[in-house]
C-alpha positions as CSV (number, residue, x, y, z in Angstrom):
1,M,0.0,0.0,0.0
2,H,1.3,3.4,-0.9
3,Q,0.7,6.7,0.6
4,V,0.0,10.0,-1.2
5,H,0.5,13.4,0.6
6,L,-1.8,16.3,-0.1
7,D,-1.5,19.8,1.2
8,D,-4.1,20.9,3.6
9,H,-6.3,22.8,1.2
10,L,-6.5,19.8,-1.3
11,Y,-7.0,17.3,1.5
12,Q,-10.0,19.4,2.8
13,E,-11.4,19.7,-0.7
14,A,-11.1,16.0,-1.3
15,K,-12.7,15.3,2.2
16,E,-15.7,17.5,1.4
17,R,-16.2,15.9,-1.9
18,A,-15.8,12.4,-0.7
19,D,-18.3,13.1,2.2
20,A,-20.8,14.6,-0.2
21,A,-20.5,11.6,-2.5
22,G,-21.0,9.1,0.3
23,F,-17.5,7.5,0.2
24,K,-16.3,5.8,3.4
25,S,-12.9,7.3,3.1
26,I,-11.0,9.9,1.3
27,D,-8.7,7.1,-0.1
28,E,-11.6,5.4,-1.8
29,F,-12.7,8.7,-3.3
30,I,-9.2,9.6,-4.6
31,A,-8.7,6.1,-6.0
32,K,-12.0,6.2,-8.0
33,Q,-11.2,9.7,-9.3
34,L,-7.8,8.5,-10.5
35,L,-9.2,5.4,-12.1
36,H,-11.9,7.5,-13.9
37,D,-9.2,9.9,-15.0
38,F,-6.9,7.3,-16.3
39,A,-9.8,5.5,-18.2
40,Q,-10.4,8.9,-20.0
41,T,-7.0,9.4,-21.1
42,Q,-6.0,6.0,-22.6
43,V,-5.7,6.1,-26.3
44,S,-6.3,3.2,-28.4
45,F,-4.9,3.0,-31.9
46,D,-6.5,-0.4,-32.7
47,D,-9.2,1.2,-34.8
48,W,-6.5,2.8,-37.0
49,F,-5.1,-0.6,-38.0
50,T,-7.8,-1.9,-40.4
51,P,-7.1,-4.9,-42.5
52,E,-6.4,-2.5,-45.5
53,V,-3.9,-0.5,-43.5
54,N,-2.2,-3.6,-42.2
55,A,-2.0,-4.9,-45.8
56,Y,-0.5,-1.6,-46.9
57,L,2.1,-1.8,-44.2
58,D,3.0,-5.4,-45.0
59,R,3.5,-4.5,-48.7
60,V,5.7,-1.5,-47.9
61,A,7.7,-3.5,-45.5
62,S,8.1,-6.2,-48.1
63,E,9.2,-3.7,-50.7
64,M,11.7,-2.1,-48.3
65,E,13.3,-5.5,-47.7
66,T,13.7,-6.1,-51.4
67,G,15.3,-2.7,-51.8
68,K,12.5,-0.8,-53.4
69,L,12.6,2.5,-51.7
70,L,11.3,6.0,-52.4
71,S,13.6,8.8,-53.1
72,L,13.3,12.0,-51.0
73,G,11.7,13.8,-53.9
74,E,9.1,11.1,-54.3
75,V,8.3,11.4,-50.5
76,E,8.0,15.1,-50.7
77,A,5.7,14.9,-53.7
78,R,3.4,12.4,-52.0
79,L,3.3,14.5,-49.0
80,D,2.6,17.6,-51.0
81,K,-0.3,15.9,-52.7
82,A,-1.7,14.6,-49.4
83,R,-1.4,17.9,-47.8
84,S,-3.2,19.6,-50.8
85,E,-6.0,17.1,-50.6
86,W,-6.3,17.6,-46.9
87,R,-6.5,21.4,-47.3
88,K,-9.2,21.0,-50.0
89,S,-11.3,18.7,-47.7
90,L,-11.1,21.4,-45.0
91,A,-12.2,24.1,-47.3
92,S,-15.3,22.2,-48.4
């Protein structure tokens, strides 16, 4: 079990909120608040990796292994095209 130290003002605020919410202790209240906060901040990237994206990444990795690489100019051209399309989508 670990201890957390709070300044007097913060402790009093936590005590008042814990009492108002019906918690048996300030520890229970703070633990619940932290769990809620942590759950809200977790980011999941699983939805980004669709079968299509995974297939694309596999293809690119395979091409890289065989020595097929893009030149810096090709990369910049693709980025410029993507940037232009993105700006057009924002304007519409």
